[in-house]
N, C-alpha and C positions, 0 to 999 in steps of 0.2 A: 529616487523610489516612492511610488506610491505606498501610502499609508494604509495598511492592512484593512481599517474599517470603510473604507470608500469602498471595496469593494464587496463585502459583508452587507453593506447598508444598500447596496444598489439592491437587492434582491429581500421581498418583501417576505420572507422565511424565515420561523425559530428556528430551524435550522442550519441556520447557514449563518453564522457568527463569525467573526478574527479570530476566537478560539479554534476554530475546525477550517478557515479559511484565509489564506494570505498570498497578494501579489507583489512580488517583484518583478521592476521593469529594466529592462536592457537596450542598449542598441538595436538589435535582432531581436527581438520582440518580451513578451512579457511569458514569466513562469508564476504559474498557478498552482499553490501548494495545495491540496485537499485531504485533510484529516478525516480518519474514519475508524471507525470501529467496526472491527470483522464479522461480517452478516448483518450488522443493527438497522433497523428499516431506516431510520431515522441519516444512518450512515449512504445508502444506499439510494433516497430521496437526495442527498447532498447532490451526490455525485451527477447524477439525472441532470438537475436543476442546472447545476455551474453549467455542465457541456450543454444543455439546451442551450445557454446564454454563452461562452466561449466554442470558440471554433476551433480546435488548436490543429495545429499540423504535425506536434507529438503527440500522443498519449503515452505518459512514461507510469509505468505501475509496478509496483514493489511487489513485484513474483518474481522468480528466477526465471531468464528467458526459453529454460527448456520447459517450463510451463504452463510459457504463453498460448502454444496450439490450443489446451486442452481448453482454457475458456474463452478463446474465441467460439469453439463448439458451442460450450455453455450459451455464449451471447447468442449464438441466431438460434437454438433450440428453443420454440414456443409451444408450452402447455394448451394457449388457445390464440383465436385470432384478435383477441382485445388484452393479449396478456403485454403489459408493459415492462414489466422486470423480470429478468430470467430466474429459472428455479433454483438454478446451481449455480455457483460460484460467487455468487454475492455483490458485493460494491465494484470488483475485478470486472467479472462481465458483464456488470450493469454499464459499468465504465466505457467498453468495449462496443457494447450495445447501444450506449447513446454516442461516442462516437465512430464509427465503420471506416470513414475515408480518413481517419488521421493513421498515421507511424507509430506502431506498436512496440513498445521498449519493455522489457522487463530489465530492474536495474538494481534486483535483489542476490544476494544471493544463494547457493554458489555457485563460483566463479572461478575461473583462473586468476583472477587478478587479487579477489579475496583472499582464495587460498593463498597466493604467495604475501600478500602484506600480513595474513595473519601468521604464519611461521616465521615467517621477520619477526613479529614482536615477540612472539614468543622465544624464541632464540635472545634476542636482542635485549629482554629483561631477564632472563635465566630461571625462566618461572618453576617451578618444583614440577615433578615427574605427574604426582598427582594430581596437579591443575591442568597439563599436558594433556593428561589422557582426556581428562572432563572435557575440554576444548571439543577435542580431535572426534569423541563420541558424540555430541550435539552437534556436530559439522555432518559428520558422517548423518545421523538419522535425516538433519537436514535436504543432504543427499540423496538418501534413500525417497525421500516423500519429494521432491522435486521428480524423480528419475519414476516416482512413480503416475504422476500426473501424467509425464508423455505416453507413458503407454498406454495410459486411460486414453489419451486423446485418439492414441489409434483406434483400439478399440470402437470407443465413440464413434469415431466417424465411419468405419467400416463395419461395423453391427449395429444393429436396431436398438441396439442396448444402451443407456447412460450409464458410465460409470463414475462413479462419485468419490476418489480418496480423500479420506480421513471422515470426520463429524462435521456436520453445521451445528455454527452457535445460535442454541436460542433462546430467545428473551420475553421476560412475560410484558412484552410491546409488541404489536401488530402492524403490519403497513396501512393497513384501513383503520387504525388510530388517529386522531388529528394530530396535525405538524407538533404545537403544543405539545401535547402529549410523549409523542416519539422526542422531541428537543428534552424535557426536561428525564426523562427515564436514561438517553444515552448521557447527559453531564452526569448525570447523581452517579450512574455507570465508573464514567471515566473520574469521576474523584476518587469512590470507592476502590478503585484499582494505582491510583497514586497516589494514595493514603496507606495501602497494603503496603507496594513498594517503596516508599518512604522510609518506611521500618524496619527495611531489611537493608544491611551495608553489605553491597553488592560491589564494595573497591577491590581487585584485584582477583576476583571469583572468572571463572570460566565464564560464565554470563557474562560479564563486564566486557571480557577482552571480545569474545564473538560479536558481541551486538555493537560494540564502540567499531570496530573492524567493517561491518555490515555497514555501519551509516559514514563512515570515512567513506568509502568503496561506492553506496548512491551519490554522495555529495560530488564525488570525481565524474560517477555518470550524469547526473545532471547538467553538469559544467561543461563538459561534451556535449549534450543533446543543445543545450540553450547557446551553443556558440553558432549555429545553425537558425539562418535567417526563419521567424515563425515564431508562435505563442506554442508555450509546450503548456500541459497540465500535467502533474503528477499529482498520482491519486497512494497516499502513506500511511502508513499507523499513526494515529495522532501523538503518541509519544516520542511520532521521529520528530514533529514539524517544527518544535522551536530551533532543536540541534542545525536543521535541514536550510530552515529561515537562517538562521544567525551567520553561517559559514558560507550560503551563497548571496548573503548580501555584502560580505568582503569584499 
């Protein structure tokens, strides 16, 4: 396996560092993990720069498969002829635009594998009814959001409207800012979020059950994808990247 700094250090860009970019080598091809912060300018630029350099056969995205059509529509739409990044869909639609010829794969829940594994865990651990209800409520919300993306894709494709489910995250940082400022702002944001999450005990909580199962399913999906010949680039939330690297390196 190549050491992760070798990939990051091949870029003269402060937004591409070992914290956010890892490469795992295997006989069938490389797997590049690109960690992102949703809608952050530094993350969008990182995805675009990496995909300019790496031309993967497969682009794996932390999206439910049912939501992929909407992000493909966002990737195709342009506000102007000289626009580089899509207006909607953040780093995910930017990735699709940057790798239009790759096989696009959604690796996130909800899906049948995730639901089966989650129910099995809840039963095996004999969780309390209250915890089970919170888990189911959380999953139901994610399912509704994914289906809303599918409906939005249909409407956006069939009409002149651009339907955007959910809110776009705004930061005190713009795509026009220098890369150094973008990178510093993103690192500060990640550190703040990690410090906040580290102060909260989530062991055994509904959130822990959901997210642990999500990550396990993402690992399984990436293992299946990387078994085929060719390089893979996976765009995932930066909070998942350490576990994905550890388990996929085993």
